[in-house]
C-alpha positions as CSV (number, residue, x, y, z in Angstrom):
1,M,39.9,-41.6,33.7
2,N,38.1,-42.3,37.0
3,Y,39.9,-45.6,37.3
4,V,43.3,-44.1,36.7
5,S,42.8,-41.3,39.3
6,G,41.5,-43.8,41.9
7,I,44.4,-46.2,41.3
8,L,47.0,-43.4,41.3
9,S,45.5,-41.9,44.4
10,G,45.6,-45.2,46.2
11,L,49.1,-46.0,45.2
12,S,50.4,-42.6,46.2
13,A,48.5,-42.8,49.5
14,V,50.0,-46.1,50.4
15,L,53.5,-45.0,49.5
16,I,53.2,-41.8,51.5
17,A,51.8,-43.7,54.5
18,E,54.6,-46.2,54.3
19,C,57.2,-43.5,54.3
20,A,55.5,-41.6,57.1
21,C,55.2,-44.7,59.3
22,L,58.5,-46.4,58.4
23,W,60.7,-43.4,59.2
24,P,60.2,-43.5,63.1
25,F,60.9,-47.2,63.1
26,L,64.1,-46.8,61.1
27,R,65.4,-44.1,63.3
28,G,65.2,-46.2,66.5
29,S,66.1,-49.5,65.0
30,K,69.4,-51.2,65.7
31,A,69.0,-53.8,62.9
32,T,70.7,-53.4,59.6
33,G,70.3,-54.8,56.1
34,V,67.5,-55.3,53.6
35,A,65.7,-57.9,55.7
36,A,65.4,-55.5,58.6
37,V,63.9,-52.8,56.3
38,V,61.4,-55.3,54.9
39,G,60.5,-56.6,58.3
40,L,60.0,-53.0,59.6
41,S,57.9,-52.1,56.6
42,V,55.6,-55.1,57.1
43,E,55.4,-54.2,60.8
44,S,54.4,-50.6,59.9
45,I,51.5,-51.8,57.7
46,F,49.8,-53.2,60.8
47,H,50.2,-49.9,62.7
48,P,47.0,-47.8,63.0
49,R,48.9,-44.6,62.1
50,F,49.6,-46.2,58.6
51,W,45.9,-46.6,57.9
52,I,45.0,-43.1,59.2
53,V,47.6,-41.5,57.0
54,A,46.7,-43.7,54.0
55,V,43.0,-43.0,54.2
56,L,43.4,-39.2,54.8
57,S,45.9,-38.8,51.9
58,F,43.7,-41.0,49.6
59,A,40.7,-38.8,50.4
60,L,42.8,-35.6,49.7
61,F,44.1,-36.9,46.4
62,F,40.8,-38.4,45.2
63,T,38.8,-35.2,46.1
64,A,41.4,-33.0,44.4
65,S,41.2,-35.2,41.3
66,R,37.6,-34.2,40.9
67,S,37.9,-30.5,41.4
68,N,38.8,-27.6,39.0
69,T,41.9,-27.5,36.9
70,I,44.4,-25.6,39.0
71,V,43.5,-27.5,42.2
72,R,43.7,-30.8,40.3
73,V,47.1,-30.0,39.0
74,L,48.5,-28.8,42.3
75,F,47.0,-31.3,44.7
76,F,46.5,-34.4,42.5
77,W,48.7,-34.6,39.4
78,I,52.0,-33.2,40.7
79,P,52.1,-35.1,44.1
80,T,50.8,-38.4,42.9
81,V,53.0,-38.6,39.8
82,V,56.1,-37.6,41.9
83,V,55.4,-40.0,44.7
84,S,54.6,-42.9,42.3
85,A,57.7,-42.2,40.2
86,L,59.9,-42.2,43.3
87,G,58.2,-45.4,44.6
88,F,58.7,-47.2,41.3
89,A,62.3,-46.0,41.2
90,F,63.0,-47.3,44.7
91,V,61.4,-50.7,43.8
92,G,63.4,-50.8,40.6
93,M,66.6,-50.0,42.5
94,C,66.0,-52.7,45.0
95,A,65.2,-55.2,42.3
96,Y,68.4,-54.2,40.4
97,L,70.5,-54.6,43.6
98,F,68.9,-57.9,44.3
99,I,69.7,-59.2,40.8
100,R,73.2,-57.9,40.9
101,S,74.0,-59.4,44.3
102,R,72.7,-62.8,43.3
103,H,75.3,-63.2,40.5
104,Q,78.3,-62.6,42.7
């Protein structure tokens, strides 16, 4: 179970940090299209704010995963499962759109 909580904490921390750091870049960007979003997301990974948010949210999730039951449910299971599900849904939607656009 320790491996699952660590992996889920890391995945959720990276997705939260990506959303937190990508949002200001998207707001001020003049570029459009999927390539622009991918380029901006790669650019945000190298930003120090990304790593600060990722490390802090990972520490919060990983610490909450080792505490008592109610704290673990409120600060680990609910946020990490919701963020991971939304991240996988977004990746699945992008893959579906990519596959559908290649056939036309």
